[in-house]
mmCIF file of the N, C-alpha and C atoms, coordinates in Angstrom:
data_MODEL
# 
_entry.id   MODEL 
# 
loop_
_atom_site.group_PDB 
_atom_site.id 
_atom_site.type_symbol 
_atom_site.label_atom_id 
_atom_site.label_alt_id 
_atom_site.label_comp_id 
_atom_site.label_asym_id 
_atom_site.label_entity_id 
_atom_site.label_seq_id 
_atom_site.pdbx_PDB_ins_code 
_atom_site.Cartn_x 
_atom_site.Cartn_y 
_atom_site.Cartn_z 
_atom_site.occupancy 
_atom_site.B_iso_or_equiv 
_atom_site.pdbx_formal_charge 
_atom_site.auth_seq_id 
_atom_site.auth_comp_id 
_atom_site.auth_asym_id 
_atom_site.auth_atom_id 
_atom_site.pdbx_PDB_model_num 
ATOM 1   N N  . UNK A 1 1  ? 18.322 -29.495 123.372 1.00 0.00 ? 1  UNK A N  1 
ATOM 2   C CA . UNK A 1 1  ? 19.693 -29.282 123.765 1.00 0.00 ? 1  UNK A CA 1 
ATOM 3   C C  . UNK A 1 1  ? 19.501 -28.771 125.305 1.00 0.00 ? 1  UNK A C  1 
ATOM 4   N N  . UNK A 1 2  ? 20.117 -29.639 126.105 1.00 0.00 ? 2  UNK A N  1 
ATOM 5   C CA . UNK A 1 2  ? 20.290 -29.247 127.520 1.00 0.00 ? 2  UNK A CA 1 
ATOM 6   C C  . UNK A 1 2  ? 21.464 -28.301 127.908 1.00 0.00 ? 2  UNK A C  1 
ATOM 7   N N  . UNK A 1 3  ? 22.619 -28.634 127.210 1.00 0.00 ? 3  UNK A N  1 
ATOM 8   C CA . UNK A 1 3  ? 23.768 -27.948 127.394 1.00 0.00 ? 3  UNK A CA 1 
ATOM 9   C C  . UNK A 1 3  ? 24.618 -27.881 126.189 1.00 0.00 ? 3  UNK A C  1 
ATOM 10  N N  . UNK A 1 4  ? 25.277 -26.766 125.766 1.00 0.00 ? 4  UNK A N  1 
ATOM 11  C CA . UNK A 1 4  ? 26.223 -26.713 124.622 1.00 0.00 ? 4  UNK A CA 1 
ATOM 12  C C  . UNK A 1 4  ? 27.476 -25.850 124.885 1.00 0.00 ? 4  UNK A C  1 
ATOM 13  N N  . UNK A 1 5  ? 28.348 -26.516 124.863 1.00 0.00 ? 5  UNK A N  1 
ATOM 14  C CA . UNK A 1 5  ? 29.796 -25.721 125.158 1.00 0.00 ? 5  UNK A CA 1 
ATOM 15  C C  . UNK A 1 5  ? 30.762 -25.937 124.039 1.00 0.00 ? 5  UNK A C  1 
ATOM 16  N N  . UNK A 1 6  ? 31.960 -25.511 124.079 1.00 0.00 ? 6  UNK A N  1 
ATOM 17  C CA . UNK A 1 6  ? 32.859 -25.660 123.063 1.00 0.00 ? 6  UNK A CA 1 
ATOM 18  C C  . UNK A 1 6  ? 33.638 -27.032 123.295 1.00 0.00 ? 6  UNK A C  1 
ATOM 19  N N  . UNK A 1 7  ? 33.319 -27.855 124.296 1.00 0.00 ? 7  UNK A N  1 
ATOM 20  C CA . UNK A 1 7  ? 34.122 -28.885 124.616 1.00 0.00 ? 7  UNK A CA 1 
ATOM 21  C C  . UNK A 1 7  ? 33.109 -30.271 124.761 1.00 0.00 ? 7  UNK A C  1 
ATOM 22  N N  . UNK A 1 8  ? 31.863 -29.749 125.123 1.00 0.00 ? 8  UNK A N  1 
ATOM 23  C CA . UNK A 1 8  ? 30.856 -30.903 125.401 1.00 0.00 ? 8  UNK A CA 1 
ATOM 24  C C  . UNK A 1 8  ? 29.315 -30.362 125.235 1.00 0.00 ? 8  UNK A C  1 
ATOM 25  N N  . UNK A 1 9  ? 28.692 -31.263 125.096 1.00 0.00 ? 9  UNK A N  1 
ATOM 26  C CA . UNK A 1 9  ? 27.203 -30.969 124.681 1.00 0.00 ? 9  UNK A CA 1 
ATOM 27  C C  . UNK A 1 9  ? 26.450 -32.060 125.453 1.00 0.00 ? 9  UNK A C  1 
ATOM 28  N N  . UNK A 1 10 ? 25.047 -31.715 125.876 1.00 0.00 ? 10 UNK A N  1 
ATOM 29  C CA . UNK A 1 10 ? 24.111 -32.587 126.305 1.00 0.00 ? 10 UNK A CA 1 
ATOM 30  C C  . UNK A 1 10 ? 22.828 -32.534 125.763 1.00 0.00 ? 10 UNK A C  1 
ATOM 31  N N  . UNK A 1 11 ? 22.370 -33.514 125.252 1.00 0.00 ? 11 UNK A N  1 
ATOM 32  C CA . UNK A 1 11 ? 21.035 -33.559 124.644 1.00 0.00 ? 11 UNK A CA 1 
ATOM 33  C C  . UNK A 1 11 ? 20.193 -34.590 125.186 1.00 0.00 ? 11 UNK A C  1 
ATOM 34  N N  . UNK A 1 12 ? 19.004 -34.466 125.406 1.00 0.00 ? 12 UNK A N  1 
ATOM 35  C CA . UNK A 1 12 ? 17.976 -35.431 126.003 1.00 0.00 ? 12 UNK A CA 1 
ATOM 36  C C  . UNK A 1 12 ? 17.059 -36.151 124.802 1.00 0.00 ? 12 UNK A C  1 
ATOM 37  N N  . UNK A 1 13 ? 17.317 -37.395 124.792 1.00 0.00 ? 13 UNK A N  1 
ATOM 38  C CA . UNK A 1 13 ? 16.535 -38.279 123.784 1.00 0.00 ? 13 UNK A CA 1 
ATOM 39  C C  . UNK A 1 13 ? 15.128 -38.172 124.287 1.00 0.00 ? 13 UNK A C  1 
ATOM 40  N N  . UNK A 1 14 ? 14.200 -38.562 123.083 1.00 0.00 ? 14 UNK A N  1 
ATOM 41  C CA . UNK A 1 14 ? 12.964 -38.798 123.550 1.00 0.00 ? 14 UNK A CA 1 
ATOM 42  C C  . UNK A 1 14 ? 12.532 -39.774 124.503 1.00 0.00 ? 14 UNK A C  1 
ATOM 43  N N  . UNK A 1 15 ? 13.410 -40.909 124.783 1.00 0.00 ? 15 UNK A N  1 
ATOM 44  C CA . UNK A 1 15 ? 13.166 -41.807 125.768 1.00 0.00 ? 15 UNK A CA 1 
ATOM 45  C C  . UNK A 1 15 ? 13.581 -41.437 127.188 1.00 0.00 ? 15 UNK A C  1 
ATOM 46  N N  . UNK A 1 16 ? 14.216 -40.198 127.311 1.00 0.00 ? 16 UNK A N  1 
ATOM 47  C CA . UNK A 1 16 ? 14.468 -39.600 128.646 1.00 0.00 ? 16 UNK A CA 1 
ATOM 48  C C  . UNK A 1 16 ? 15.994 -39.888 128.857 1.00 0.00 ? 16 UNK A C  1 
ATOM 49  N N  . UNK A 1 17 ? 16.760 -40.783 128.124 1.00 0.00 ? 17 UNK A N  1 
ATOM 50  C CA . UNK A 1 17 ? 18.210 -40.704 128.186 1.00 0.00 ? 17 UNK A CA 1 
ATOM 51  C C  . UNK A 1 17 ? 18.836 -39.419 127.810 1.00 0.00 ? 17 UNK A C  1 
ATOM 52  N N  . UNK A 1 18 ? 19.806 -38.939 128.637 1.00 0.00 ? 18 UNK A N  1 
ATOM 53  C CA . UNK A 1 18 ? 20.580 -37.717 128.193 1.00 0.00 ? 18 UNK A CA 1 
ATOM 54  C C  . UNK A 1 18 ? 21.970 -38.252 127.671 1.00 0.00 ? 18 UNK A C  1 
ATOM 55  N N  . UNK A 1 19 ? 22.361 -37.544 126.661 1.00 0.00 ? 19 UNK A N  1 
ATOM 56  C CA . UNK A 1 19 ? 23.658 -38.042 126.075 1.00 0.00 ? 19 UNK A CA 1 
ATOM 57  C C  . UNK A 1 19 ? 24.634 -36.670 126.332 1.00 0.00 ? 19 UNK A C  1 
ATOM 58  N N  . UNK A 1 20 ? 25.524 -37.040 127.205 1.00 0.00 ? 20 UNK A N  1 
ATOM 59  C CA . UNK A 1 20 ? 26.700 -36.272 127.267 1.00 0.00 ? 20 UNK A CA 1 
ATOM 60  C C  . UNK A 1 20 ? 27.823 -36.637 126.473 1.00 0.00 ? 20 UNK A C  1 
ATOM 61  N N  . UNK A 1 21 ? 28.071 -35.673 125.452 1.00 0.00 ? 21 UNK A N  1 
ATOM 62  C CA . UNK A 1 21 ? 29.147 -35.898 124.428 1.00 0.00 ? 21 UNK A CA 1 
ATOM 63  C C  . UNK A 1 21 ? 30.322 -35.076 124.392 1.00 0.00 ? 21 UNK A C  1 
ATOM 64  N N  . UNK A 1 22 ? 31.460 -35.681 124.667 1.00 0.00 ? 22 UNK A N  1 
ATOM 65  C CA . UNK A 1 22 ? 32.892 -34.696 124.518 1.00 0.00 ? 22 UNK A CA 1 
ATOM 66  C C  . UNK A 1 22 ? 33.329 -34.617 123.147 1.00 0.00 ? 22 UNK A C  1 
ATOM 67  N N  . UNK A 1 23 ? 33.407 -33.475 122.767 1.00 0.00 ? 23 UNK A N  1 
ATOM 68  C CA . UNK A 1 23 ? 33.899 -32.996 121.348 1.00 0.00 ? 23 UNK A CA 1 
ATOM 69  C C  . UNK A 1 23 ? 34.569 -31.765 121.438 1.00 0.00 ? 23 UNK A C  1 
ATOM 70  N N  . UNK A 1 24 ? 35.732 -31.764 121.831 1.00 0.00 ? 24 UNK A N  1 
ATOM 71  C CA . UNK A 1 24 ? 36.559 -30.413 121.922 1.00 0.00 ? 24 UNK A CA 1 
ATOM 72  C C  . UNK A 1 24 ? 36.738 -29.765 120.446 1.00 0.00 ? 24 UNK A C  1 
ATOM 73  N N  . UNK A 1 25 ? 36.013 -28.725 120.213 1.00 0.00 ? 25 UNK A N  1 
ATOM 74  C CA . UNK A 1 25 ? 36.050 -28.099 119.000 1.00 0.00 ? 25 UNK A CA 1 
ATOM 75  C C  . UNK A 1 25 ? 37.525 -27.652 118.658 1.00 0.00 ? 25 UNK A C  1 
ATOM 76  N N  . UNK A 1 26 ? 37.839 -27.613 117.256 1.00 0.00 ? 26 UNK A N  1 
ATOM 77  C CA . UNK A 1 26 ? 39.041 -27.283 116.729 1.00 0.00 ? 26 UNK A CA 1 
ATOM 78  C C  . UNK A 1 26 ? 40.319 -28.201 117.174 1.00 0.00 ? 26 UNK A C  1 
ATOM 79  N N  . UNK A 1 27 ? 39.910 -29.249 117.622 1.00 0.00 ? 27 UNK A N  1 
ATOM 80  C CA . UNK A 1 27 ? 41.079 -30.338 118.183 1.00 0.00 ? 27 UNK A CA 1 
ATOM 81  C C  . UNK A 1 27 ? 40.638 -31.850 117.549 1.00 0.00 ? 27 UNK A C  1 
ATOM 82  N N  . UNK A 1 28 ? 41.757 -32.379 117.243 1.00 0.00 ? 28 UNK A N  1 
ATOM 83  C CA . UNK A 1 28 ? 41.682 -33.829 116.672 1.00 0.00 ? 28 UNK A CA 1 
ATOM 84  C C  . UNK A 1 28 ? 41.384 -34.832 117.868 1.00 0.00 ? 28 UNK A C  1 
ATOM 85  N N  . UNK A 1 29 ? 41.685 -34.359 119.109 1.00 0.00 ? 29 UNK A N  1 
ATOM 86  C CA . UNK A 1 29 ? 41.384 -35.364 120.376 1.00 0.00 ? 29 UNK A CA 1 
ATOM 87  C C  . UNK A 1 29 ? 40.746 -34.487 121.419 1.00 0.00 ? 29 UNK A C  1 
ATOM 88  N N  . UNK A 1 30 ? 40.059 -35.321 122.280 1.00 0.00 ? 30 UNK A N  1 
ATOM 89  C CA . UNK A 1 30 ? 39.549 -34.641 123.543 1.00 0.00 ? 30 UNK A CA 1 
ATOM 90  C C  . UNK A 1 30 ? 40.638 -34.753 124.649 1.00 0.00 ? 30 UNK A C  1 
ATOM 91  N N  . UNK A 1 31 ? 40.837 -33.629 125.176 1.00 0.00 ? 31 UNK A N  1 
ATOM 92  C CA . UNK A 1 31 ? 41.676 -33.657 126.464 1.00 0.00 ? 31 UNK A CA 1 
ATOM 93  C C  . UNK A 1 31 ? 41.100 -32.790 127.503 1.00 0.00 ? 31 UNK A C  1 
ATOM 94  N N  . UNK A 1 32 ? 41.659 -33.109 128.740 1.00 0.00 ? 32 UNK A N  1 
ATOM 95  C CA . UNK A 1 32 ? 40.983 -32.448 130.049 1.00 0.00 ? 32 UNK A CA 1 
ATOM 96  C C  . UNK A 1 32 ? 41.736 -30.963 130.157 1.00 0.00 ? 32 UNK A C  1 
ATOM 97  N N  . UNK A 1 33 ? 41.111 -29.969 130.485 1.00 0.00 ? 33 UNK A N  1 
ATOM 98  C CA . UNK A 1 33 ? 41.762 -28.721 130.610 1.00 0.00 ? 33 UNK A CA 1 
ATOM 99  C C  . UNK A 1 33 ? 40.706 -28.018 131.738 1.00 0.00 ? 33 UNK A C  1 
ATOM 100 N N  . UNK A 1 34 ? 41.121 -26.938 132.162 1.00 0.00 ? 34 UNK A N  1 
ATOM 101 C CA . UNK A 1 34 ? 40.276 -26.254 133.099 1.00 0.00 ? 34 UNK A CA 1 
ATOM 102 C C  . UNK A 1 34 ? 38.973 -25.817 132.395 1.00 0.00 ? 34 UNK A C  1 
ATOM 103 N N  . UNK A 1 35 ? 39.052 -25.578 131.220 1.00 0.00 ? 35 UNK A N  1 
ATOM 104 C CA . UNK A 1 35 ? 37.661 -25.116 130.380 1.00 0.00 ? 35 UNK A CA 1 
ATOM 105 C C  . UNK A 1 35 ? 36.687 -26.343 130.285 1.00 0.00 ? 35 UNK A C  1 
ATOM 106 N N  . UNK A 1 36 ? 37.404 -27.442 130.021 1.00 0.00 ? 36 UNK A N  1 
ATOM 107 C CA . UNK A 1 36 ? 36.458 -28.782 129.873 1.00 0.00 ? 36 UNK A CA 1 
ATOM 108 C C  . UNK A 1 36 ? 35.933 -29.154 131.394 1.00 0.00 ? 36 UNK A C  1 
ATOM 109 N N  . UNK A 1 37 ? 36.799 -29.057 132.390 1.00 0.00 ? 37 UNK A N  1 
ATOM 110 C CA . UNK A 1 37 ? 36.187 -29.427 133.630 1.00 0.00 ? 37 UNK A CA 1 
ATOM 111 C C  . UNK A 1 37 ? 35.103 -28.362 133.991 1.00 0.00 ? 37 UNK A C  1 
ATOM 112 N N  . UNK A 1 38 ? 35.244 -26.956 133.860 1.00 0.00 ? 38 UNK A N  1 
ATOM 113 C CA . UNK A 1 38 ? 34.264 -25.810 134.029 1.00 0.00 ? 38 UNK A CA 1 
ATOM 114 C C  . UNK A 1 38 ? 32.951 -26.140 133.438 1.00 0.00 ? 38 UNK A C  1 
ATOM 115 N N  . UNK A 1 39 ? 33.015 -26.596 131.918 1.00 0.00 ? 39 UNK A N  1 
ATOM 116 C CA . UNK A 1 39 ? 32.017 -26.998 131.162 1.00 0.00 ? 39 UNK A CA 1 
ATOM 117 C C  . UNK A 1 39 ? 31.248 -28.098 131.790 1.00 0.00 ? 39 UNK A C  1 
ATOM 118 N N  . UNK A 1 40 ? 32.013 -29.244 132.161 1.00 0.00 ? 40 UNK A N  1 
ATOM 119 C CA . UNK A 1 40 ? 31.488 -30.493 132.761 1.00 0.00 ? 40 UNK A CA 1 
ATOM 120 C C  . UNK A 1 40 ? 30.618 -30.159 133.880 1.00 0.00 ? 40 UNK A C  1 
ATOM 121 N N  . UNK A 1 41 ? 31.080 -29.221 134.876 1.00 0.00 ? 41 UNK A N  1 
ATOM 122 C CA . UNK A 1 41 ? 30.302 -28.652 135.958 1.00 0.00 ? 41 UNK A CA 1 
ATOM 123 C C  . UNK A 1 41 ? 29.020 -27.975 135.507 1.00 0.00 ? 41 UNK A C  1 
ATOM 124 N N  . UNK A 1 42 ? 28.927 -26.950 134.540 1.00 0.00 ? 42 UNK A N  1 
ATOM 125 C CA . UNK A 1 42 ? 27.790 -26.315 134.024 1.00 0.00 ? 42 UNK A CA 1 
ATOM 126 C C  . UNK A 1 42 ? 27.065 -27.404 133.336 1.00 0.00 ? 42 UNK A C  1 
ATOM 127 N N  . UNK A 1 43 ? 27.476 -28.438 132.715 1.00 0.00 ? 43 UNK A N  1 
ATOM 128 C CA . UNK A 1 43 ? 26.352 -29.471 132.146 1.00 0.00 ? 43 UNK A CA 1 
ATOM 129 C C  . UNK A 1 43 ? 25.778 -30.305 133.292 1.00 0.00 ? 43 UNK A C  1 
ATOM 130 N N  . UNK A 1 44 ? 26.654 -30.475 134.247 1.00 0.00 ? 44 UNK A N  1 
ATOM 131 C CA . UNK A 1 44 ? 25.998 -31.569 135.411 1.00 0.00 ? 44 UNK A CA 1 
ATOM 132 C C  . UNK A 1 44 ? 24.971 -30.487 136.104 1.00 0.00 ? 44 UNK A C  1 
ATOM 133 N N  . UNK A 1 45 ? 25.243 -29.229 136.286 1.00 0.00 ? 45 UNK A N  1 
ATOM 134 C CA . UNK A 1 45 ? 24.281 -28.516 136.880 1.00 0.00 ? 45 UNK A CA 1 
ATOM 135 C C  . UNK A 1 45 ? 23.000 -28.327 136.058 1.00 0.00 ? 45 UNK A C  1 
ATOM 136 N N  . UNK A 1 46 ? 23.145 -28.243 134.660 1.00 0.00 ? 46 UNK A N  1 
ATOM 137 C CA . UNK A 1 46 ? 21.926 -28.118 133.774 1.00 0.00 ? 46 UNK A CA 1 
ATOM 138 C C  . UNK A 1 46 ? 21.100 -29.399 133.664 1.00 0.00 ? 46 UNK A C  1 
ATOM 139 N N  . UNK A 1 47 ? 21.945 -30.499 133.884 1.00 0.00 ? 47 UNK A N  1 
ATOM 140 C CA . UNK A 1 47 ? 21.094 -31.871 133.898 1.00 0.00 ? 47 UNK A CA 1 
ATOM 141 C C  . UNK A 1 47 ? 20.454 -31.807 135.272 1.00 0.00 ? 47 UNK A C  1 
ATOM 142 N N  . UNK A 1 48 ? 20.920 -31.258 136.383 1.00 0.00 ? 48 UNK A N  1 
ATOM 143 C CA . UNK A 1 48 ? 20.405 -31.365 137.575 1.00 0.00 ? 48 UNK A CA 1 
ATOM 144 C C  . UNK A 1 48 ? 18.940 -30.713 137.585 1.00 0.00 ? 48 UNK A C  1 
ATOM 145 N N  . UNK A 1 49 ? 18.847 -29.678 136.800 1.00 0.00 ? 49 UNK A N  1 
ATOM 146 C CA . UNK A 1 49 ? 17.484 -29.186 136.770 1.00 0.00 ? 49 UNK A CA 1 
ATOM 147 C C  . UNK A 1 49 ? 16.573 -29.688 135.684 1.00 0.00 ? 49 UNK A C  1 
ATOM 148 N N  . UNK A 1 50 ? 17.118 -30.453 135.034 1.00 0.00 ? 50 UNK A N  1 
ATOM 149 C CA . UNK A 1 50 ? 16.173 -30.979 133.918 1.00 0.00 ? 50 UNK A CA 1 
ATOM 150 C C  . UNK A 1 50 ? 15.140 -32.187 134.380 1.00 0.00 ? 50 UNK A C  1 
ATOM 151 N N  . UNK A 1 51 ? 13.965 -32.143 134.069 1.00 0.00 ? 51 UNK A N  1 
ATOM 152 C CA . UNK A 1 51 ? 12.954 -33.138 134.579 1.00 0.00 ? 51 UNK A CA 1 
ATOM 153 C C  . UNK A 1 51 ? 12.936 -34.259 133.639 1.00 0.00 ? 51 UNK A C  1 
ATOM 154 N N  . UNK A 1 52 ? 12.659 -35.384 134.018 1.00 0.00 ? 52 UNK A N  1 
ATOM 155 C CA . UNK A 1 52 ? 12.477 -36.573 133.156 1.00 0.00 ? 52 UNK A CA 1 
ATOM 156 C C  . UNK A 1 52 ? 13.642 -37.278 132.562 1.00 0.00 ? 52 UNK A C  1 
ATOM 157 N N  . UNK A 1 53 ? 14.851 -36.913 133.171 1.00 0.00 ? 53 UNK A N  1 
ATOM 158 C CA . UNK A 1 53 ? 15.960 -37.720 132.752 1.00 0.00 ? 53 UNK A CA 1 
ATOM 159 C C  . UNK A 1 53 ? 15.761 -39.138 133.448 1.00 0.00 ? 53 UNK A C  1 
ATOM 160 N N  . UNK A 1 54 ? 16.054 -40.145 132.829 1.00 0.00 ? 54 UNK A N  1 
ATOM 161 C CA . UNK A 1 54 ? 16.083 -41.739 133.108 1.00 0.00 ? 54 UNK A CA 1 
ATOM 162 C C  . UNK A 1 54 ? 17.204 -42.370 133.303 1.00 0.00 ? 54 UNK A C  1 
ATOM 163 N N  . UNK A 1 55 ? 18.388 -41.645 132.432 1.00 0.00 ? 55 UNK A N  1 
ATOM 164 C CA . UNK A 1 55 ? 19.708 -42.062 132.554 1.00 0.00 ? 55 UNK A CA 1 
ATOM 165 C C  . UNK A 1 55 ? 20.634 -41.162 131.725 1.00 0.00 ? 55 UNK A C  1 
ATOM 166 N N  . UNK A 1 56 ? 21.989 -41.434 131.911 1.00 0.00 ? 56 UNK A N  1 
ATOM 167 C CA . UNK A 1 56 ? 22.951 -40.608 131.141 1.00 0.00 ? 56 UNK A CA 1 
ATOM 168 C C  . UNK A 1 56 ? 23.957 -41.596 130.687 1.00 0.00 ? 56 UNK A C  1 
ATOM 169 N N  . UNK A 1 57 ? 24.276 -41.180 129.297 1.00 0.00 ? 57 UNK A N  1 
ATOM 170 C CA . UNK A 1 57 ? 25.198 -41.950 128.528 1.00 0.00 ? 57 UNK A CA 1 
ATOM 171 C C  . UNK A 1 57 ? 26.364 -40.906 128.127 1.00 0.00 ? 57 UNK A C  1 
ATOM 172 N N  . UNK A 1 58 ? 27.576 -41.306 128.663 1.00 0.00 ? 58 UNK A N  1 
ATOM 173 C CA . UNK A 1 58 ? 28.833 -40.415 128.409 1.00 0.00 ? 58 UNK A CA 1 
ATOM 174 C C  . UNK A 1 58 ? 29.461 -40.981 127.224 1.00 0.00 ? 58 UNK A C  1 
ATOM 175 N N  . UNK A 1 59 ? 29.761 -40.011 126.256 1.00 0.00 ? 59 UNK A N  1 
ATOM 176 C CA . UNK A 1 59 ? 30.300 -40.627 124.883 1.00 0.00 ? 59 UNK A CA 1 
ATOM 177 C C  . UNK A 1 59 ? 31.429 -39.649 124.362 1.00 0.00 ? 59 UNK A C  1 
ATOM 178 N N  . UNK A 1 60 ? 32.183 -39.968 123.388 1.00 0.00 ? 60 UNK A N  1 
ATOM 179 C CA . UNK A 1 60 ? 33.028 -39.143 122.587 1.00 0.00 ? 60 UNK A CA 1 
ATOM 180 C C  . UNK A 1 60 ? 32.501 -39.016 121.303 1.00 0.00 ? 60 UNK A C  1 
ATOM 181 N N  . UNK A 1 61 ? 32.569 -37.799 120.593 1.00 0.00 ? 61 UNK A N  1 
ATOM 182 C CA . UNK A 1 61 ? 32.524 -37.805 119.224 1.00 0.00 ? 61 UNK A CA 1 
ATOM 183 C C  . UNK A 1 61 ? 33.728 -37.972 118.404 1.00 0.00 ? 61 UNK A C  1 
ATOM 184 N N  . UNK A 1 62 ? 34.841 -38.082 119.047 1.00 0.00 ? 62 UNK A N  1 
ATOM 185 C CA . UNK A 1 62 ? 36.036 -38.471 118.528 1.00 0.00 ? 62 UNK A CA 1 
ATOM 186 C C  . UNK A 1 62 ? 36.347 -39.980 118.452 1.00 0.00 ? 62 UNK A C  1 
ATOM 187 N N  . UNK A 1 63 ? 37.363 -40.384 117.821 1.00 0.00 ? 63 UNK A N  1 
ATOM 188 C CA . UNK A 1 63 ? 37.829 -41.785 117.731 1.00 0.00 ? 63 UNK A CA 1 
ATOM 189 C C  . UNK A 1 63 ? 38.175 -42.449 119.106 1.00 0.00 ? 63 UNK A C  1 
ATOM 190 N N  . UNK A 1 64 ? 38.764 -41.543 119.932 1.00 0.00 ? 64 UNK A N  1 
ATOM 191 C CA . UNK A 1 64 ? 39.113 -42.007 121.409 1.00 0.00 ? 64 UNK A CA 1 
ATOM 192 C C  . UNK A 1 64 ? 38.380 -41.145 122.291 1.00 0.00 ? 64 UNK A C  1 
ATOM 193 N N  . UNK A 1 65 ? 38.287 -41.575 123.497 1.00 0.00 ? 65 UNK A N  1 
ATOM 194 C CA . UNK A 1 65 ? 37.375 -40.927 124.567 1.00 0.00 ? 65 UNK A CA 1 
ATOM 195 C C  . UNK A 1 65 ? 38.089 -39.694 124.992 1.00 0.00 ? 65 UNK A C  1 
ATOM 196 N N  . UNK A 1 66 ? 39.120 -39.629 125.882 1.00 0.00 ? 66 UNK A N  1 
ATOM 197 C CA . UNK A 1 66 ? 39.748 -38.520 126.357 1.00 0.00 ? 66 UNK A CA 1 
ATOM 198 C C  . UNK A 1 66 ? 41.232 -39.011 126.484 1.00 0.00 ? 66 UNK A C  1 
ATOM 199 N N  . UNK A 1 67 ? 42.117 -38.396 125.785 1.00 0.00 ? 67 UNK A N  1 
ATOM 200 C CA . UNK A 1 67 ? 43.433 -38.858 125.705 1.00 0.00 ? 67 UNK A CA 1 
ATOM 201 C C  . UNK A 1 67 ? 44.249 -38.603 126.901 1.00 0.00 ? 67 UNK A C  1 
ATOM 202 N N  . UNK A 1 68 ? 44.082 -37.251 127.363 1.00 0.00 ? 68 UNK A N  1 
ATOM 203 C CA . UNK A 1 68 ? 44.976 -36.924 128.517 1.00 0.00 ? 68 UNK A CA 1 
ATOM 204 C C  . UNK A 1 68 ? 44.648 -35.400 129.019 1.00 0.00 ? 68 UNK A C  1 
ATOM 205 N N  . UNK A 1 69 ? 45.575 -34.694 129.613 1.00 0.00 ? 69 UNK A N  1 
ATOM 206 C CA . UNK A 1 69 ? 45.430 -33.390 129.908 1.00 0.00 ? 69 UNK A CA 1 
ATOM 207 C C  . UNK A 1 69 ? 46.266 -32.392 129.014 1.00 0.00 ? 69 UNK A C  1 
ATOM 208 N N  . UNK A 1 70 ? 45.716 -31.035 129.063 1.00 0.00 ? 70 UNK A N  1 
ATOM 209 C CA . UNK A 1 70 ? 46.520 -30.002 128.400 1.00 0.00 ? 70 UNK A CA 1 
ATOM 210 C C  . UNK A 1 70 ? 47.619 -29.523 129.341 1.00 0.00 ? 70 UNK A C  1 
ATOM 211 N N  . UNK A 1 71 ? 48.870 -30.089 129.015 1.00 0.00 ? 71 UNK A N  1 
ATOM 212 C CA . UNK A 1 71 ? 49.961 -29.982 129.648 1.00 0.00 ? 71 UNK A CA 1 
ATOM 213 C C  . UNK A 1 71 ? 50.408 -28.428 129.656 1.00 0.00 ? 71 UNK A C  1 
ATOM 214 N N  . UNK A 1 72 ? 49.850 -27.715 128.884 1.00 0.00 ? 72 UNK A N  1 
ATOM 215 C CA . UNK A 1 72 ? 50.228 -26.186 128.938 1.00 0.00 ? 72 UNK A CA 1 
ATOM 216 C C  . UNK A 1 72 ? 49.791 -25.515 129.991 1.00 0.00 ? 72 UNK A C  1 
ATOM 217 N N  . UNK A 1 73 ? 48.740 -26.259 130.676 1.00 0.00 ? 73 UNK A N  1 
ATOM 218 C CA . UNK A 1 73 ? 48.008 -25.451 131.865 1.00 0.00 ? 73 UNK A CA 1 
ATOM 219 C C  . UNK A 1 73 ? 48.871 -25.857 133.308 1.00 0.00 ? 73 UNK A C  1 
ATOM 220 N N  . UNK A 1 74 ? 49.872 -26.855 133.147 1.00 0.00 ? 74 UNK A N  1 
ATOM 221 C CA . UNK A 1 74 ? 50.699 -27.098 134.384 1.00 0.00 ? 74 UNK A CA 1 
ATOM 222 C C  . UNK A 1 74 ? 51.612 -25.935 134.836 1.00 0.00 ? 74 UNK A C  1 
ATOM 223 N N  . UNK A 1 75 ? 52.084 -25.205 133.775 1.00 0.00 ? 75 UNK A N  1 
ATOM 224 C CA . UNK A 1 75 ? 52.976 -24.213 134.194 1.00 0.00 ? 75 UNK A CA 1 
ATOM 225 C C  . UNK A 1 75 ? 52.295 -22.997 134.983 1.00 0.00 ? 75 UNK A C  1 
ATOM 226 N N  . UNK A 1 76 ? 50.805 -22.958 134.934 1.00 0.00 ? 76 UNK A N  1 
ATOM 227 C CA . UNK A 1 76 ? 50.142 -21.903 135.451 1.00 0.00 ? 76 UNK A CA 1 
ATOM 228 C C  . UNK A 1 76 ? 49.829 -22.348 136.986 1.00 0.00 ? 76 UNK A C  1 
ATOM 229 N N  . UNK A 1 77 ? 49.980 -23.668 137.221 1.00 0.00 ? 77 UNK A N  1 
ATOM 230 C CA . UNK A 1 77 ? 49.627 -24.132 138.554 1.00 0.00 ? 77 UNK A CA 1 
ATOM 231 C C  . UNK A 1 77 ? 50.556 -23.620 139.704 1.00 0.00 ? 77 UNK A C  1 
# 
């Protein structure tokens, strides 16, 4: 495991391909939020230090990729 968060994870397969998978815990869909963006940055930073990565696949553990954004955060902006 290269990175594990509450919204996404990154694992390195034996062939050197890294799998970044969106899977927002306790939600039926994946949606963008400040937490997801922060975790994506952390995952990219973790990937940057990992040796032997030959490729990256970005996927979703849900039926759809990312539905939209968390609109409850708009009032805070």
